[in-house]
C-alpha positions as CSV (number, residue, x, y, z in Angstrom):
1,M,201.5,303.7,122.0
2,S,204.4,301.2,123.2
3,A,205.6,300.7,120.0
4,T,206.1,304.0,119.1
5,V,208.0,304.8,122.2
6,M,210.4,301.4,121.6
7,G,210.7,303.0,118.1
8,A,212.2,306.2,119.2
9,F,214.4,304.9,122.2
10,G,215.6,302.4,118.9
11,V,216.1,305.9,117.0
12,L,218.4,307.4,119.6
13,L,220.1,304.2,120.7
14,R,221.0,303.2,116.7
15,W,222.4,307.0,116.8
16,L,224.3,306.9,119.5
17,Q,226.0,303.9,118.7
18,C,226.9,305.1,115.0
19,E,228.3,308.1,116.1
20,A,230.4,305.8,118.7
21,I,231.4,303.4,116.5
22,F,232.1,304.9,113.3
23,P,234.5,307.9,114.8
24,D,235.0,310.7,111.3
25,D,238.7,310.8,111.9
26,S,239.6,307.0,111.5
27,G,237.0,305.7,109.5
28,L,237.2,302.1,111.2
29,P,235.0,301.1,113.4
30,V,235.1,300.4,117.2
31,E,235.0,297.0,117.9
32,G,233.6,295.9,121.4
33,A,231.6,299.3,122.0
34,P,229.2,299.1,125.3
35,I,226.9,300.9,123.3
36,S,226.6,297.8,120.7
37,G,225.7,295.5,123.2
38,L,223.3,297.7,124.6
39,V,221.3,298.1,120.9
40,I,221.4,294.2,121.0
41,L,219.3,294.0,124.2
42,A,217.5,297.2,123.7
43,L,216.0,295.0,120.1
44,A,215.8,292.0,121.8
45,G,213.9,293.2,124.6
46,F,211.6,295.5,122.1
47,T,210.6,291.9,120.6
48,L,210.2,290.4,123.8
49,V,208.0,292.9,125.2
50,L,206.0,293.3,121.9
51,W,205.4,289.8,122.2
52,W,204.2,289.8,125.6
53,L,201.6,292.4,125.0
54,S,200.0,291.0,121.8
55,G,199.2,288.0,124.2
56,R,197.4,290.0,126.3
57,L,195.2,291.2,123.2
58,P,191.5,289.6,124.0
59,V,192.0,287.7,120.2
60,A,188.7,285.9,120.8
61,C,186.9,289.3,120.1
62,A,188.8,289.8,116.6
63,P,186.3,289.7,113.7
64,K,186.1,286.7,111.4
65,E,185.6,288.2,108.4
66,P,188.8,290.2,107.0
67,E,186.6,292.9,105.8
68,D,185.5,293.9,109.2
69,A,189.4,293.3,110.5
70,L,190.9,295.6,108.3
71,A,188.2,298.0,108.1
72,A,189.3,301.4,108.3
73,S,187.3,304.6,109.8
74,G,188.0,308.0,109.9
75,R,190.3,310.2,107.7
76,E,193.3,310.5,109.6
77,I,194.3,306.9,109.5
78,R,193.3,306.9,105.7
79,G,195.6,310.2,105.2
80,L,198.4,308.4,106.9
81,L,197.8,305.3,104.5
82,L,198.0,307.6,101.8
83,A,200.9,309.4,102.7
84,A,202.7,306.0,103.9
85,S,202.2,304.6,100.4
86,V,203.2,308.0,98.1
87,V,206.6,307.8,100.4
88,T,206.9,304.0,99.5
89,G,206.5,304.9,95.9
90,V,208.8,307.4,95.8
91,G,211.8,305.2,97.8
92,G,210.5,302.3,95.5
93,L,211.3,304.1,92.3
94,L,214.7,306.0,93.7
95,L,215.6,301.7,94.4
96,F,214.6,301.0,90.7
97,F,216.4,304.0,89.3
98,R,219.6,304.1,91.2
99,G,220.1,300.2,91.9
100,E,223.2,298.8,90.6
101,D,222.4,295.0,90.9
102,T,219.6,293.7,88.9
103,L,218.3,292.0,91.9
104,V,217.6,295.4,93.3
105,R,216.3,297.1,90.5
106,L,213.8,294.5,90.5
107,A,213.4,294.7,94.2
108,G,212.4,298.4,93.4
109,L,210.5,298.3,90.8
110,A,208.2,295.7,93.2
111,G,208.6,298.3,95.4
112,F,206.8,300.8,93.7
113,L,203.9,298.1,92.8
114,A,203.4,297.4,96.2
115,A,203.0,300.8,97.6
116,P,199.3,301.5,96.7
117,M,198.7,298.2,98.2
118,L,199.8,300.2,101.3
119,A,197.1,302.2,101.4
120,M,194.5,299.7,99.8
121,Y,194.8,297.3,102.8
122,P,191.7,298.3,104.4
123,Y,189.5,297.9,100.9
124,L,191.3,295.1,99.4
125,P,189.0,292.3,100.7
126,R,186.0,293.7,98.6
127,W,187.9,292.8,95.8
128,G,188.0,288.5,96.7
129,G,190.2,287.0,95.1
130,M,191.9,289.9,93.4
131,G,192.3,291.5,96.7
132,A,194.0,288.2,97.8
133,F,196.3,288.1,94.5
134,L,197.6,291.6,95.1
135,S,198.2,291.6,98.9
136,I,200.7,289.2,98.3
137,V,202.6,292.0,96.4
138,P,204.1,293.7,99.6
139,V,205.3,290.1,100.7
140,A,207.3,289.6,97.4
141,F,208.8,293.1,97.5
142,F,210.4,292.1,101.2
143,A,211.9,289.0,99.8
144,L,213.4,290.4,96.4
145,W,214.2,293.2,98.4
146,L,216.0,290.9,101.8
147,V,218.0,289.3,99.2
148,G,218.8,292.2,97.3
149,F,220.0,293.8,100.0
150,Y,221.9,291.1,101.6
151,K,223.9,290.6,98.3
152,E,225.1,293.9,98.0
153,N,226.4,294.3,101.7
154,A,227.3,290.7,102.2
155,V,230.9,291.7,101.5
156,N,230.8,294.1,104.1
157,P,232.9,293.1,107.0
158,V,231.4,295.5,108.9
159,V,228.1,293.9,110.1
160,W,226.5,296.7,111.8
161,E,226.4,299.4,108.9
162,Y,223.5,297.0,107.4
163,G,222.8,294.2,109.7
164,V,219.8,296.4,111.7
165,Q,218.7,297.1,108.3
166,V,218.2,293.5,107.6
167,L,216.6,293.0,110.4
168,A,214.1,296.0,109.8
169,I,213.1,294.2,106.5
170,A,212.9,291.1,107.9
171,A,210.2,292.1,109.9
172,C,208.3,294.2,107.1
173,L,208.2,291.1,105.5
174,Y,207.1,289.2,108.4
175,A,204.0,291.8,109.2
176,A,203.2,292.0,105.3
177,F,203.0,288.5,105.4
178,Q,200.6,288.0,108.6
179,L,198.5,291.0,107.4
180,C,198.3,288.9,103.8
181,G,196.9,286.3,105.8
182,Y,193.9,287.9,106.5
183,L,193.0,288.0,102.9
184,F,193.4,284.1,102.6
185,Y,191.4,283.2,106.0
186,R,194.5,282.6,107.1
187,A,194.3,285.3,110.1
188,N,196.4,285.0,113.0
189,P,195.4,288.4,115.0
190,R,198.0,288.3,117.6
191,R,201.0,287.8,115.3
192,A,199.6,290.3,112.8
193,A,199.5,293.0,115.6
194,F,203.0,291.8,117.0
195,G,204.4,291.9,113.4
196,C,203.0,295.1,112.2
197,A,204.4,296.7,115.7
198,L,207.7,295.0,115.2
199,A,208.2,296.4,112.0
200,M,207.4,300.1,112.9
201,V,210.0,299.8,115.5
202,F,212.6,298.2,113.5
203,C,212.0,300.5,110.7
204,L,211.9,303.9,113.0
205,T,215.3,302.3,114.7
206,V,217.4,302.4,111.1
207,L,215.9,305.9,110.2
208,T,219.0,307.5,111.5
209,E,221.6,305.6,109.9
210,E,223.5,306.8,106.7
211,S,221.8,304.9,103.9
212,R,220.6,305.7,100.4
213,A,217.6,308.3,100.2
214,S,215.6,305.1,98.5
215,S,216.4,302.7,101.8
216,R,215.1,306.1,104.2
217,A,212.2,306.7,102.0
218,L,211.3,303.0,102.2
219,F,211.9,302.2,106.0
220,A,209.9,305.7,106.7
221,G,206.9,304.7,104.6
222,W,206.3,301.0,105.5
223,G,207.1,301.9,109.5
224,L,204.5,304.4,109.3
225,G,202.1,302.2,107.5
226,F,202.8,299.2,109.5
227,G,202.3,301.4,112.7
228,A,198.8,302.7,111.2
229,M,197.4,298.9,110.2
230,C,198.5,297.5,113.7
231,W,196.6,300.4,114.7
232,L,193.5,299.2,113.0
233,V,194.0,295.4,113.5
234,V,193.7,296.0,117.4
235,R,191.1,298.5,117.3
236,N,189.0,296.7,115.2
237,F,188.8,293.9,117.8
238,V,189.3,295.2,120.9
239,P,186.0,295.8,122.9
240,A,185.5,299.7,123.6
241,Q,186.0,299.0,127.5
242,K,189.6,297.8,127.1
243,N,192.5,299.8,126.9
244,Y,194.2,298.8,123.6
245,E,196.6,302.1,123.7
246,E,198.8,300.5,125.7
247,Y,200.5,298.3,123.1
């Protein structure tokens, strides 16, 4: 719940910032705008609050087996993961066909291959070593996308045009890495919940930016997917009498 509210505030603040620092008449960014400082404080505050909330989770109740820790129950959560998988698959294809750099196109192909993994996270533990191997695909995708995305934008002197998206990709990479740890029996429930919630917040924040359709689809799909996985991770180890919805 908290991550959803933070994501909504992030969308609003980032939209207001883009409207304020990128005026249509000049085309040049406005330096030193107060809204830019507010966005920085908000993103830092979101990160700190989510880390604090993750520290309140009863991690002692976390399941030891990945089959239990990532188990999905209910059609709603499966439907969300499936929808997120479809959206990310479309985004990966768009990135592959429309990417100008070879590395970016390679990232798009990896993104298309990683899309089914999003819907299959709850089922990967059943496949043993193969499931563990497949869980690496999203990690590889975000690593490639992060490098390729920065390579494309490194020559751009206006950091605000791409900086928040870089942070969003990095947050997704961290979340995918933490979920991957479950398949290798190196799970850290607190960091997994924190990473998924943080990735969701940052992905929502960048949705209002004037970016490529491929990037928007990838951020929307993975943001939705990581939000669902955060709920699953928390739901599977928090006792019924505890109020886990605040996270």
